N, C-alpha and C positions, 0 to 999 in steps of 0.2 A: 233830198226831201222826199218823203213818201206819204201821200194821202190816199186813203182807200175809199173809193166811191161805194155808196150803198144804194142799191136800186130801190126806188120808191115802189111800194106794192101796187100802186095804181098806174104806174108807167108801163105802157106797152113795149114789148121788145121790138126793136127796129133793126133792119138790115143795114150794116155799115159798109162803106167802101173799104177795100183792103188798105190796111195801114202800110205806109212806106217806111222801110227800115234801112238805115245805113250801117254797115259793119266796118269798123276800123280796128284792124288787128294785123300785126306784122307776120303772123304765122299763116302760111298758105293752107295748111291742114285745117286750122281753126276757122279760117274764112270759108273754106269749102264745106266743112261739117255744119257750121252755123247757117250757112246759106241753104243747105238741104233741109235742115230742120224748119227754118222759117218758111221756105216755099212749100213745105209739107203741111202747113196750117191752112185753114180756110180764110183767116182774117188778115194775113200779112204777106207781103212780098218784099223781096230784096231790091231796093233802089240802086244800090251800089255796094261793092265790097272793096275796101281800100287798105293799103298796107301801112300808111303813116298819117300822122295828124295833119301835117301840112297839106297833103292831098285832100284830106277831108275838109279842111277850111276852104280850099279852092272850090271844091265841089259844092259846099253849102252856100258859097257866094253866088252860085248859078241856079241851084235846085233847092227844093223844099222837101223835107221828110217829116215823118211823125215821131220816129224813135231812132236814137243813135246808140248802137252797141260799141262801147269804147274800151279797149284794153289799156292797162296801166303801163306795163313794162314793154316799151317799144324803143327802137333806136331813134336817134334824133330827138325830137320833142316827145317826152313821155306823156302818158295820158293825164296824169294829175296836173302837169304844167300846162298842157293844152286845154284842160277842161273849161276854165272860164271863157276862153275864146270860142270853144266849140259850143258852149251854151249860148253865147251871144250870137254866133253865126247861125245857130239852129233856128233862131226866130220863133221860139215856142216849142221846138222839138224836145221831147224828154230824153235825157241821157241815162242809159243803163250801163254801169260799169260791169263788164264781164271779163274777169281777170283772175288768174291764179294768185295774184298779190292780194286779192280781197280776203284771203283766208289767213292773213298775217295778224288778224286781231281787229278789235273794234276801232283802234286808233286810225288804221289805214282807211277803213270803210267810212268812218265818221269824217275824216279829212275830205274824202271824195264827196260826201253829202254836203259838207260845208262849202265846197267850191262850186256846187251847183248840180251835182248828179241827183237824179230823182230816186235811184235805187242802185243796189249792188248785187252781183251774183258771182259766186265762186266758179271759175272755169276749171273743169277737171283737166287732168293730164291728157296728152294727145291720144293715148290709147284707152282712155276711160270716159269717152263721151256717151257711152250707152246708159242703160238703166233709166232712171226717171228724169235725166237732165233735159231731154226734149220737152217733156211735159211741164217741168218747172219753168223752163224758158218761155213756153207759150203762155203759162199763167202770168208770169211777170210782164210780158209784152201786153197781154190783154188788160192787166191792171193799169199800166201806164197809158195805154191807148184810151181807156175809159176815164182817165183823170180829167178834171176840169181844165180847160185851156187857159189862155192868158189875155183875154180881152180886158182892157183897162176901164173903159167907160161903160160898165155893165150894171152899175147900181141903178136903183129905181129913179134916182134924181141925178141929172148931170149938170154940173156947174163948173165955172172956172176955178181951178185950184187956188187956194189961199196959201201962198208960199212964204214962209219966213226962213231966211237963211242964216240968221244970227241967233244962237241960243241965248245969248245974254239979253236979247230984246224980248224974249218970251216970258210972260208972267203966268205962273201956275197958281191956281187956287189951292188951298190946303187939301190934301187927299190922305186917305187912310189905307189904300191898297193900290197896287200896280198890277195890271193885267197885260201881258205881252203875247202877241200872235206873230208867227213867222212860218216860212216854208222854205222853198229853194233859196239857198244862200243865206238863210237866217241864222245858221249856227255861227258862221263867221261874224255876222252882225251882232249877235248876242254876246260873243266874246269881247268885242269892242265896247259894247254898252256896259257890260258888267264890270269891266276893268275901271270904269270911271265912277262907280258907286262905292263910297267909302264903307268900311266895315262897320262904322258907327250908325249907318242907316238901318233902322230896325223895323220898317214896315214890311208886311208880307208881300211877296212878288209871285204871281201866278204866270205860268208860261204854257202856251199851247204851240208846240213845234211839230210840223208834219214829219214824222219819222216812223219806220217800222217798229212794232212793239219790242223786237229783240234788241234794239239799240238803246232803249230808254234807261236802263239801269246804268250803262256806261255814260250816257249823256248826263244823267243826274250827277254822277261823280265829277264829270268835267265841269258842270256849272257850279258845283260846290267849290271847286278850286278857283274858278274864275271870279265867282261872286264873293268869296271869302265869308261864306255863311252856309249852313246846312241846306241841302237840297233833297227833296223827297219826290218819288214817283207817287202821284195821287192814288189813294185808295178810297173806297166809298165811306162816307161819314168821317173822314179825317178832319180833325179840328184845324182851322187856320190860325197859325200862331205867329207872333211878331218875329222878325229877324230871320225868316226862312223863305226858301224858294220851293214852290210846289209845281211840278210839271205834269201835264196830262199824260196818261198812259197811251200807248199807241192804238189801243183797241176800244177807247171810250172817250166821250166828250167830258171835259171838266166843267162842272157847274157849281155855283155857290148858293147856299141857303142860309137863312137866319136860324140861329139856335139860341137857347137860353143863355149860353155862354159867349155868344157873339156870332160867329159864322163858321160853317163847315163845308166840306166838299161833298157833292153828290155826283156820281158817275152816271152817264146816260149813253145809250146806243141808238137813240132815235134818229130817224132820217132827217137830214138838213138839206137846204136848197143848194148849198155849195157842193154837196157830194163828198165832202172830206170827212175823214175819220182819223184822228180827232179834228173837230172844227173849232175855229176861233169864235164864230158867231154865238153858240150857246154860252160860252164863257163870258163874252161881253154882255149878252142879254141879261144873264143872271147877276153880273156885277152891277149893271145899271139898276136892276130892281132892288138889290140889297143895299148898295152903297150910294146910289144916285150921284149927286155932284161931288161926293167925296171919293170918287174913283178916278184913276188915271189909266187910259188905254194907250197902248203902243202897238203899231203895226210895222213889222220889218220886212225885208226882202222876201218875196214869194210869188209863185205862179198862181194865176187865177184871181178870184175876187173874195175869197174867204175873209171874213172880218169886216167887210164893208157894211152889211146890214146891221151887225152888232154895233159898229161904230156909230151908226145913225141913232141907235137907241141910247148909247152913252151920251151923245150930244143932246138928245132930247131930254135926258135926265139932268143936264147941266154939267156933265163931266167934260174934261178936255181929252183930246186924242192927238198923240204925236205920231208922225209917220216918217219912215226913212226916205231920204232924198233919192232921186233917180241916179245921180252920178255914182253913188256908193252901193247901189243895189245890184245884185246879180240878175234879178228879174224884178222889174218895177210893176208887177201885176197887182198884188195885194195892197201895198202902200199907195200905188198910183190910183187904184180904184177909189180909195178913201179920199185922196186929195182931189181927184176929179169931181167927186160928188160934193165937194165943199165941206167935208166933215173933219178935216184936219185942222187942228189949232196951230200946228207948225210942221214944216217939212225940213228935216235936219239929218245930218250924218249921225250914225249910231253913237259915236263918242259924245256928241253934243246932247243927244237924248239922255245918255247915261249921266252926264254932268247935271242936267236939269233935274233928273230924278233925285240925284244925290243931294241937291240943294233944297228939294221940296219936302213935302210931307205935312202932316197935321201940325197946326200951330195953335 
């Protein structure tokens, strides 16, 4: 998952403590070169450089870091296999996949993002670490370091979560549109959710998933297959039509406006409190304004608190909000924030949420 923070013009620049980076790569040369590059920046220092995933998990059990650079092709436990455990052991650390395997196509990189990586970067060959790679690496590290963290109870109101564990017990009011927000681990959750929605379900579904812009076209193709319905990357003034999925582009928020023909998409790049681009909050805010109680909000696995404020506006408008449960979430930041604030109508595994959506809709 990647969300891009946008500085608010009124926010002063502040000096930050150096970010702690853990390098996990079986290549001695790669560890040495990456360490020199990181130590050459002003904002980051190398906490440790380890040769295998198991050693990294042992290290993370004792120490905390801000960012983990993880190779994919390693002996023993490979990076993708270890990734969910590394994310959990990192306790909020962002994982950047730095691997030559990341250039094998969007399928590999999207799999890494689905398993909890925050971003991916193609590692050049041993003799090709020159050029702009050091500059690009520092840019990626800075972007991840500035990303919102993962505090759960950071909504304006804190209350005990209202947890419902059985989807069959949840009663949804009729709704005309579904809006889903997700981040780290959200791609896997979306795949589980969409597999449970029958092709006969014809209401529009909007999705804001934190991802780099370059992945959005492939992501739309993947969701179209999983959802058994067309999926489009949103463009400004696109009409919202039945039976289709529309996803936010990586460089703009997806908002909904009323039109003479029903509703349409408007894209926005305004600053939002969560610091995410795209952000779930503007989508939820506009859905609440246009559809009111006839909307259904969903928050899936993700780091931070994006979607919590918007969920409050949906609830205030009379709409229901379903969130993913902690047991199935890669990171229970976003859904946990909504649940902790008392804004979740139900807390369920993504398959149950998909079944609920498939049974619901306008009546």
